[in-house]
VEXLODO-568721 format. One record per atom (N, C-alpha, C): residue number from 1; atom name; x, y, z. Coordinates in steps of 0.02 Angstrom, whole numbers, plus 50000, padded with zeros to 5 digits. Example, Ala and Ser with C-alpha at 12.3 -4.5 7.8 and 13.67 -1.06 7.14 Angstrom:
! VEXLODO-568721
  vose  zalo      u      v      w
     1     N  50660  49716  50390
     1    CA  50615  49775  50390
     1     C  50660  49835  50390
     2     N  50642  49888  50354
     2    CA  50684  49947  50357
     2     C  50645  50002  50394
! end
This chain:
! VEXLODO-568721
  vose  zalo      u      v      w
     1     N  51076  48962  49471
     1    CA  51008  48936  49475
     1     C  50959  48993  49480
     2     N  50908  48993  49437
     2    CA  50858  49046  49436
     2     C  50803  49027  49486
     3     N  50788  49073  49531
     3    CA  50736  49061  49580
     3     C  50669  49083  49551
     4     N  50621  49039  49549
     4    CA  50555  49056  49522
     4     C  50517  49096  49574
     5     N  50477  49143  49551
     5    CA  50436  49185  49594
     5     C  50363  49169  49579
     6     N  50326  49149  49630
     6    CA  50255  49137  49619
     6     C  50215  49189  49659
     7     N  50160  49213  49631
     7    CA  50123  49265  49667
     7     C  50088  49236  49728
     8     N  50080  49277  49781
     8    CA  50045  49253  49840
     8     C  49971  49241  49824
     9     N  49940  49198  49863
     9    CA  49869  49184  49855
     9     C  49830  49232  49900
    10     N  49796  49280  49871
    10    CA  49765  49332  49913
    10     C  49696  49311  49939
    11     N  49674  49344  49992
    11    CA  49604  49339  50011
    11     C  49562  49360  49951
    12     N  49510  49322  49936
    12    CA  49480  49323  49870
    12     C  49434  49380  49851
    13     N  49413  49422  49898
    13    CA  49362  49472  49880
    13     C  49391  49542  49880
    14     N  49452  49550  49858
    14    CA  49482  49617  49855
    14     C  49443  49660  49807
    15     N  49440  49725  49821
    15    CA  49411  49773  49775
    15     C  49458  49785  49716
    16     N  49523  49789  49730
    16    CA  49574  49795  49678
    16     C  49634  49753  49700
    17     N  49668  49724  49651
    17    CA  49723  49678  49666
    17     C  49776  49683  49611
    18     N  49837  49698  49631
    18    CA  49892  49704  49584
    18     C  49947  49655  49605
    19     N  49970  49614  49558
    19    CA  50021  49565  49572
    19     C  50078  49573  49521
    20     N  50137  49551  49539
    20    CA  50194  49559  49495
    20     C  50182  49529  49426
    21     N  50153  49470  49423
    21    CA  50146  49436  49359
    21     C  50091  49465  49315
    22     N  50057  49518  49338
    22    CA  50007  49551  49296
    22     C  50034  49615  49267
    23     N  50098  49627  49274
    23    CA  50129  49690  49252
    23     C  50157  49683  49181
    24     N  50144  49733  49139
    24    CA  50177  49739  49074
    24     C  50190  49813  49063
    25     N  50252  49833  49067
    25    CA  50270  49904  49068
    25     C  50235  49943  49012
    26     N  50206  50001  49028
    26    CA  50207  50034  49093
    26     C  50143  50023  49134
    27     N  50106  49969  49119
    27    CA  50040  49959  49150
    27     C  50041  49909  49207
    28     N  50008  49926  49263
    28    CA  49993  49878  49316
    28     C  49920  49857  49306
    29     N  49907  49792  49300
    29    CA  49840  49767  49287
    29     C  49806  49746  49351
    30     N  49746  49771  49361
    30    CA  49704  49752  49418
    30     C  49668  49688  49398
    31     N  49675  49635  49439
    31    CA  49647  49570  49423
    31     C  49573  49563  49440
    32     N  49544  49612  49474
    32    CA  49475  49606  49496
    32     C  49426  49635  49444
    33     N  49361  49619  49450
    33    CA  49312  49645  49402
    33     C  49312  49722  49400
    34     N  49293  49748  49342
    34    CA  49295  49820  49329
    34     C  49364  49847  49348
    35     N  49415  49824  49313
    35    CA  49484  49838  49334
    35     C  49502  49911  49335
    36     N  49541  49930  49387
    36    CA  49570  49997  49393
    36     C  49644  49990  49378
    37     N  49661  49987  49314
    37    CA  49731  49978  49295
    37     C  49771  50041  49309
    38     N  49836  50032  49322
    38    CA  49880  50088  49337
    38     C  49932  50098  49284
    39     N  49959  50159  49280
    39    CA  50010  50176  49231
    39     C  50071  50204  49265
    40     N  50129  50178  49248
    40    CA  50191  50203  49276
    40     C  50207  50273  49251
    41     N  50235  50314  49295
    41    CA  50252  50382  49277
    41     C  50312  50403  49318
    42     N  50347  50454  49296
    42    CA  50404  50479  49335
    42     C  50458  50506  49291
    43     N  50510  50532  49323
    43    CA  50564  50564  49286
    43     C  50601  50514  49241
    44     N  50600  50450  49262
    44    CA  50637  50400  49223
    44     C  50593  50358  49178
    45     N  50528  50376  49170
    45    CA  50483  50337  49129
    45     C  50445  50286  49170
    46     N  50420  50234  49138
    46    CA  50379  50185  49171
    46     C  50417  50146  49224
    47     N  50382  50128  49276
    47    CA  50412  50091  49330
    47     C  50427  50020  49307
    48     N  50486  49995  49323
    48    CA  50506  49926  49307
    48     C  50490  49883  49368
    49     N  50429  49859  49371
    49    CA  50406  49820  49429
    49     C  50458  49767  49446
    50     N  50474  49756  49508
    50    CA  50446  49790  49566
    50     C  50488  49849  49591
    51     N  50536  49872  49551
    51    CA  50584  49922  49575
    51     C  50558  49993  49569
    52     N  50566  50032  49623
    52    CA  50553  50104  49623
    52     C  50618  50138  49643
    53     N  50638  50189  49604
    53    CA  50705  50218  49613
    53     C  50704  50285  49649
    54     N  50648  50304  49680
    54    CA  50644  50368  49714
    54     C  50622  50425  49670
    55     N  50605  50410  49606
    55    CA  50582  50462  49560
    55     C  50526  50437  49516
    56     N  50495  50381  49535
    56    CA  50444  50351  49493
    56     C  50384  50331  49536
    57     N  50327  50326  49504
    57    CA  50266  50307  49539
    57     C  50218  50276  49488
    58     N  50162  50251  49513
    58    CA  50108  50223  49472
    58     C  50043  50257  49493
    59     N  50003  50278  49446
    59    CA  49938  50306  49463
    59     C  49883  50266  49431
    60     N  49828  50256  49467
    60    CA  49769  50221  49440
    60     C  49711  50269  49431
    61     N  49722  50333  49440
    61    CA  49669  50381  49428
    61     C  49616  50381  49483
    62     N  49553  50391  49462
    62    CA  49499  50400  49509
    62     C  49441  50352  49495
    63     N  49454  50286  49492
    63    CA  49400  50239  49478
    63     C  49347  50240  49533
    64     N  49284  50233  49513
    64    CA  49229  50236  49561
    64     C  49236  50183  49615
    65     N  49262  50125  49598
    65    CA  49264  50071  49647
    65     C  49314  50083  49703
    66     N  49360  50131  49693
    66    CA  49409  50148  49745
    66     C  49389  50211  49784
    67     N  49329  50236  49772
    67    CA  49302  50291  49812
    67     C  49269  50261  49874
    68     N  49309  50239  49922
    68    CA  49285  50198  49977
    68     C  49261  50240  50036
    69     N  49209  50215  50068
    69    CA  49186  50243  50132
    69     C  49170  50185  50179
    70     N  49171  50198  50244
    70    CA  49156  50146  50292
    70     C  49217  50107  50312
    71     N  49212  50040  50313
    71    CA  49268  49997  50332
    71     C  49310  49982  50271
    72     N  49375  49970  50281
    72    CA  49420  49958  50225
    72     C  49485  49927  50250
    73     N  49523  49899  50203
    73    CA  49589  49869  50218
    73     C  49635  49880  50159
    74     N  49700  49884  50175
    74    CA  49752  49891  50124
    74     C  49809  49845  50142
    75     N  49834  49807  50093
    75    CA  49887  49759  50104
    75     C  49940  49768  50050
    76     N  50004  49766  50069
    76    CA  50057  49772  50019
    76     C  50118  49731  50041
    77     N  50148  49696  49994
    77    CA  50215  49669  50003
    77     C  50263  49721  49974
    78     N  50309  49745  50014
    78    CA  50355  49796  49991
    78     C  50421  49791  50029
    79     N  50472  49822  50002
    79    CA  50535  49828  50037
    79     C  50563  49897  50025
    80     N  50594  49925  50075
    80    CA  50625  49991  50070
    80     C  50700  49984  50076
    81     N  50736  50020  50035
    81    CA  50809  50016  50038
    81     C  50835  50032  50108
    82     N  50886  49997  50128
    82    CA  50914  50004  50195
    82     C  50939  50074  50206
    83     N  50923  50100  50266
    83    CA  50949  50165  50287
    83     C  50913  50225  50261
    84     N  50865  50216  50215
    84    CA  50828  50274  50189
    84     C  50782  50301  50245
    85     N  50781  50366  50253
    85    CA  50744  50395  50309
    85     C  50688  50442  50286
    86     N  50678  50449  50221
    86    CA  50624  50492  50196
    86     C  50556  50461  50209
    87     N  50504  50500  50194
    87    CA  50435  50477  50202
    87     C  50417  50436  50140
    88     N  50425  50371  50143
    88    CA  50424  50328  50084
    88     C  50354  50299  50072
    89     N  50317  50327  50025
    89    CA  50246  50310  50015
    89     C  50239  50246  49973
    90     N  50198  50199  49999
    90    CA  50179  50140  49961
    90     C  50114  50153  49923
    91     N  50063  50179  49956
    91    CA  50000  50199  49925
    91     C  49980  50267  49953
    92     N  49947  50307  49912
    92    CA  49925  50371  49937
    92     C  49868  50400  49896
    93     N  49824  50436  49930
    93    CA  49769  50473  49898
    93     C  49757  50535  49940
    94     N  49775  50593  49913
    94    CA  49770  50654  49951
    94     C  49706  50691  49932
    95     N  49692  50746  49967
    95    CA  49634  50786  49952
    95     C  49594  50799  50015
    96     N  49528  50813  50006
    96    CA  49486  50827  50064
    96     C  49483  50768  50112
    97     N  49481  50708  50085
    97    CA  49480  50646  50125
    97     C  49543  50607  50108
    98     N  49589  50604  50155
    98    CA  49656  50580  50141
    98     C  49666  50507  50159
    99     N  49714  50477  50123
    99    CA  49739  50411  50141
    99     C  49813  50410  50122
   100     N  49854  50385  50167
   100    CA  49925  50378  50151
   100     C  49952  50317  50189
   101     N  49991  50276  50155
   101    CA  50016  50213  50181
   101     C  50089  50210  50163
   102     N  50133  50212  50214
   102    CA  50204  50222  50202
   102     C  50246  50170  50236
   103     N  50302  50153  50206
   103    CA  50351  50108  50237
   103     C  50391  50143  50291
   104     N  50384  50210  50295
   104    CA  50430  50248  50337
   104     C  50397  50312  50360
   105     N  50399  50326  50424
   105    CA  50373  50389  50450
   105     C  50430  50440  50459
   106     N  50485  50429  50426
   106    CA  50550  50465  50427
   106     C  50597  50437  50480
   107     N  50574  50390  50521
   107    CA  50619  50359  50570
   107     C  50628  50285  50557
   108     N  50606  50262  50498
   108    CA  50615  50192  50479
   108     C  50558  50146  50496
   109     N  50503  50173  50522
   109    CA  50446  50132  50543
   109     C  50385  50144  50498
   110     N  50344  50091  50487
   110    CA  50286  50099  50443
   110     C  50234  50146  50473
   111     N  50193  50174  50429
   111    CA  50147  50228  50449
   111     C  50085  50224  50407
   112     N  50027  50237  50437
   112    CA  49965  50244  50398
   112     C  49927  50304  50424
   113     N  49897  50341  50378
   113    CA  49852  50395  50394
   113     C  49787  50387  50355
   114     N  49730  50394  50389
   114    CA  49665  50383  50357
   114     C  49616  50434  50383
   115     N  49573  50461  50338
   115    CA  49523  50509  50359
   115     C  49465  50473  50393
   116     N  49459  50485  50458
   116    CA  49403  50458  50498
   116     C  49375  50517  50537
   117     N  49336  50559  50502
   117    CA  49314  50621  50533
   117     C  49373  50667  50547
   118     N  49421  50668  50502
   118    CA  49485  50701  50511
   118     C  49541  50650  50506
   119     N  49601  50671  50490
   119    CA  49656  50625  50480
   119     C  49677  50593  50546
   120     N  49675  50526  50548
   120    CA  49700  50487  50605
   120     C  49761  50448  50582
   121     N  49811  50442  50624
   121    CA  49873  50410  50603
   121     C  49896  50358  50654
   122     N  49930  50307  50628
   122    CA  49961  50255  50670
   122     C  50032  50243  50644
   123     N  50080  50240  50689
   123    CA  50149  50225  50671
   123     C  50170  50159  50704
   124     N  50203  50118  50666
   124    CA  50226  50054  50691
   124     C  50283  50061  50741
   125     N  50303  50004  50770
   125    CA  50355  50004  50821
   125     C  50418  49968  50798
   126     N  50418  49941  50737
   126    CA  50476  49905  50712
   126     C  50502  49939  50649
   127     N  50567  49935  50637
   127    CA  50597  49965  50578
   127     C  50584  49920  50517
   128     N  50567  49952  50461
   128    CA  50557  49915  50398
   128     C  50600  49944  50342
   129     N  50647  49988  50358
   129    CA  50692  50015  50306
   129     C  50757  49975  50307
   130     N  50750  49910  50289
   130    CA  50807  49864  50295
   130     C  50819  49822  50232
   131     N  50788  49842  50176
   131    CA  50794  49807  50112
   131     C  50761  49738  50111
   132     N  50730  49717  50166
   132    CA  50695  49653  50168
   132     C  50623  49661  50146
   133     N  50593  49607  50120
   133    CA  50522  49608  50103
   133     C  50482  49606  50168
   134     N  50430  49648  50171
   134    CA  50383  49647  50227
   134     C  50311  49651  50200
   135     N  50265  49616  50232
   135    CA  50195  49625  50216
   135     C  50166  49675  50267
   136     N  50148  49733  50242
   136    CA  50119  49785  50284
   136     C  50044  49788  50269
   137     N  50003  49787  50320
   137    CA  49931  49789  50311
   137     C  49900  49837  50361
   138     N  49846  49869  50340
   138    CA  49808  49911  50386
   138     C  49734  49899  50376
   139     N  49696  49899  50431
   139    CA  49625  49887  50428
   139     C  49589  49941  50469
   140     N  49527  49956  50447
   140    CA  49483  49999  50488
   140     C  49414  49965  50491
   141     N  49389  49954  50552
   141    CA  49327  49917  50562
   141     C  49271  49958  50593
   142     N  49278  50024  50592
   142    CA  49228  50067  50622
   142     C  49244  50086  50694
   143     N  49293  50052  50723
   143    CA  49311  50066  50792
   143     C  49386  50077  50801
   144     N  49427  50039  50764
   144    CA  49499  50043  50772
   144     C  49534  50043  50704
   145     N  49587  50084  50701
   145    CA  49633  50084  50645
   145     C  49694  50042  50666
   146     N  49707  49987  50629
   146    CA  49758  49940  50649
   146     C  49812  49936  50596
   147     N  49874  49927  50618
   147    CA  49931  49919  50574
   147     C  49964  49852  50590
   148     N  49972  49810  50538
   148    CA  50003  49745  50545
   148     C  50070  49744  50507
   149     N  50119  49711  50535
   149    CA  50184  49701  50502
   149     C  50198  49627  50502
   150     N  50207  49599  50442
   150    CA  50223  49528  50434
   150     C  50173  49483  50470
   151     N  50108  49499  50462
   151    CA  50055  49457  50487
   151     C  50036  49467  50559
   152     N  50071  49511  50594
   152    CA  50059  49521  50666
   152     C  50038  49592  50680
   153     N  49987  49601  50722
   153    CA  49966  49668  50742
   153     C  50024  49704  50776
   154     N  50040  49764  50750
   154    CA  50098  49800  50776
   154     C  50079  49864  50813
   155     N  50024  49896  50792
   155    CA  50002  49958  50824
   155     C  49930  49970  50806
   156     N  49893  50006  50849
   156    CA  49824  50021  50835
   156     C  49803  50085  50869
   157     N  49747  50114  50844
   157    CA  49720  50176  50871
   157     C  49645  50170  50875
   158     N  49616  50185  50932
   158    CA  49543  50188  50938
   158     C  49518  50250  50902
   159     N  49473  50241  50854
   159    CA  49448  50296  50813
   159     C  49379  50277  50787
   160     N  49327  50286  50828
   160    CA  49260  50268  50808
   160     C  49234  50316  50754
   161     N  49199  50289  50705
   161    CA  49171  50330  50652
   161     C  49168  50293  50587
   162     N  49176  50329  50532
   162    CA  49174  50299  50465
   162     C  49231  50329  50424
   163     N  49274  50286  50399
   163    CA  49330  50309  50358
   163     C  49303  50332  50290
   164     N  49340  50377  50258
   164    CA  49316  50407  50196
   164     C  49376  50426  50152
   165     N  49383  50391  50095
   165    CA  49431  50414  50045
   165     C  49394  50424  49978
   166     N  49330  50443  49983
   166    CA  49289  50459  49925
   166     C  49303  50531  49906
   167     N  49357  50541  49869
   167    CA  49380  50609  49854
   167     C  49406  50611  49782
   168     N  49395  50665  49746
   168    CA  49415  50668  49675
   168     C  49489  50680  49665
   169     N  49530  50634  49690
   169    CA  49601  50636  49678
   169     C  49624  50565  49660
   170     N  49683  50560  49632
   170    CA  49707  50495  49607
   170     C  49732  50450  49663
   171     N  49723  50384  49654
   171    CA  49756  50335  49696
   171     C  49823  50319  49664
   172     N  49876  50324  49703
   172    CA  49944  50316  49677
   172     C  49982  50264  49718
   173     N  50032  50234  49686
   173    CA  50078  50188  49719
   173     C  50149  50213  49709
   174     N  50189  50211  49762
   174    CA  50258  50233  49758
   174     C  50268  50306  49772
   175     N  50214  50344  49779
   175    CA  50215  50415  49797
   175     C  50143  50438  49804
   176     N  50133  50495  49835
   176    CA  50068  50527  49837
   176     C  50072  50586  49790
   177     N  50055  50574  49726
   177    CA  50066  50625  49674
   177     C  50020  50684  49681
   178     N  49964  50676  49718
   178    CA  49917  50731  49726
   178     C  49944  50786  49771
   179     N  49996  50770  49810
   179    CA  50020  50816  49862
   179     C  50083  50853  49841
   180     N  50098  50856  49775
   180    CA  50160  50888  49752
   180     C  50219  50862  49792
   181     N  50232  50796  49788
   181    CA  50281  50765  49833
   181     C  50351  50792  49823
   182     N  50386  50798  49879
   182    CA  50457  50812  49877
   182     C  50492  50746  49862
   183     N  50556  50747  49841
   183    CA  50589  50685  49823
   183     C  50587  50630  49876
   184     N  50588  50649  49940
   184    CA  50588  50599  49993
   184     C  50522  50561  49997
   185     N  50468  50587  49966
   185    CA  50404  50552  49968
   185     C  50402  50492  49922
   186     N  50445  50491  49871
   186    CA  50446  50436  49824
   186     C  50482  50376  49855
   187     N  50454  50318  49846
   187    CA  50483  50257  49875
   187     C  50549  50241  49841
   188     N  50598  50225  49882
   188    CA  50660  50195  49858
   188     C  50660  50123  49882
   189     N  50640  50078  49838
   189    CA  50633  50008  49857
   189     C  50592  49971  49807
   190     N  50550  49924  49831
   190    CA  50512  49881  49787
   190     C  50441  49873  49814
   191     N  50393  49867  49768
   191    CA  50324  49849  49785
   191     C  50306  49790  49740
   192     N  50285  49735  49770
   192    CA  50270  49676  49731
   192     C  50195  49662  49727
   193     N  50158  49678  49778
   193    CA  50087  49662  49782
   193     C  50051  49718  49818
   194     N  49994  49738  49791
   194    CA  49950  49785  49825
   194     C  49878  49760  49820
   195     N  49843  49759  49876
   195    CA  49773  49738  49876
   195     C  49733  49787  49918
   196     N  49673  49804  49894
   196    CA  49629  49852  49926
   196     C  49562  49819  49936
   197     N  49534  49826  49997
   197    CA  49471  49793  50014
   197     C  49421  49844  50041
   198     N  49357  49832  50027
   198    CA  49305  49876  50053
   198     C  49275  49848  50118
   199     N  49316  49813  50155
   199    CA  49296  49787  50221
   199     C  49359  49779  50263
   200     N  49349  49768  50327
   200    CA  49406  49757  50372
   200     C  49424  49683  50373
   201     N  49484  49667  50352
   201    CA  49507  49598  50357
   201     C  49517  49580  50430
   202     N  49507  49517  50445
   202    CA  49519  49493  50513
   202     C  49594  49479  50523
   203     N  49614  49473  50586
   203    CA  49683  49457  50601
   203     C  49703  49389  50572
   204     N  49656  49341  50573
   204    CA  49670  49275  50544
   204     C  49681  49279  50469
   205     N  49642  49320  50434
   205    CA  49650  49327  50362
   205     C  49717  49359  50345
   206     N  49738  49408  50383
   206    CA  49802  49441  50370
   206     C  49859  49392  50383
   207     N  49855  49354  50436
   207    CA  49908  49305  50450
   207     C  49910  49251  50396
   208     N  49852  49229  50372
   208    CA  49850  49180  50318
   208     C  49882  49208  50255
   209     N  49866  49270  50237
   209    CA  49895  49300  50177
   209     C  49970  49309  50184
   210     N  49993  49324  50244
   210    CA  50065  49330  50255
   210     C  50100  49264  50241
   211     N  50074  49210  50268
   211    CA  50106  49145  50257
   211     C  50100  49122  50185
   212     N  50046  49141  50150
   212    CA  50039  49124  50080
   212     C  50089  49161  50037
   213     N  50104  49224  50056
   213    CA  50149  49264  50015
   213     C  50222  49257  50033
   214     N  50237  49232  50091
   214    CA  50306  49230  50115
   214     C  50353  49190  50069
   215     N  50332  49132  50041
   215    CA  50379  49095  49998
   215     C  50401  49134  49936
   216     N  50361  49183  49913
   216    CA  50380  49223  49855
   216     C  50423  49282  49873
   217     N  50434  49293  49938
   217    CA  50472  49352  49960
   217     C  50524  49331  50012
   218     N  50572  49290  49992
   218    CA  50621  49265  50040
   218     C  50668  49320  50065
! end
């Protein structure tokens, strides 16, 4: 029996939105206006969504709409192969103003780093290197950097200021290609959905999106 996969219903005002059913190798299509489409790259050629083999990534370049400042949110459905302990990047943008969103801080726990007057980081408290699908989300609202795992707040950091990833480097998925990544930086696992917002999602919105996407990620 073939199990059908339906895309999750996202919060509607994403700045950029990538879903599995919008993929046609080697391109990831952004469903939002003024699309920032991505192109698969790597030692093995284009990424075969949703699989990343530890040597492939997707880059969307430097679209103006992703040069974000102020409040912002990032949401991804992803899974990391069990037992992998490298720094497994889901999204990344390096440079003067950094952003990095990882399934693994090298100990199996999710991690986010965001430039808020300097790089601020939050590490989760639960392991996500278990081959299972997880919805990982991070928000910044001008006061706190928050990390959510499967719809629930998992860790946070007080960091008053304004976040800034307005930097002339590429936004990438599956690795941070701007940082000359070592092999461990490339994701070994799957990415099914990525959404980027120019505002801080509420806890209720994140929980709603988790329940909407869960049937597609058993």
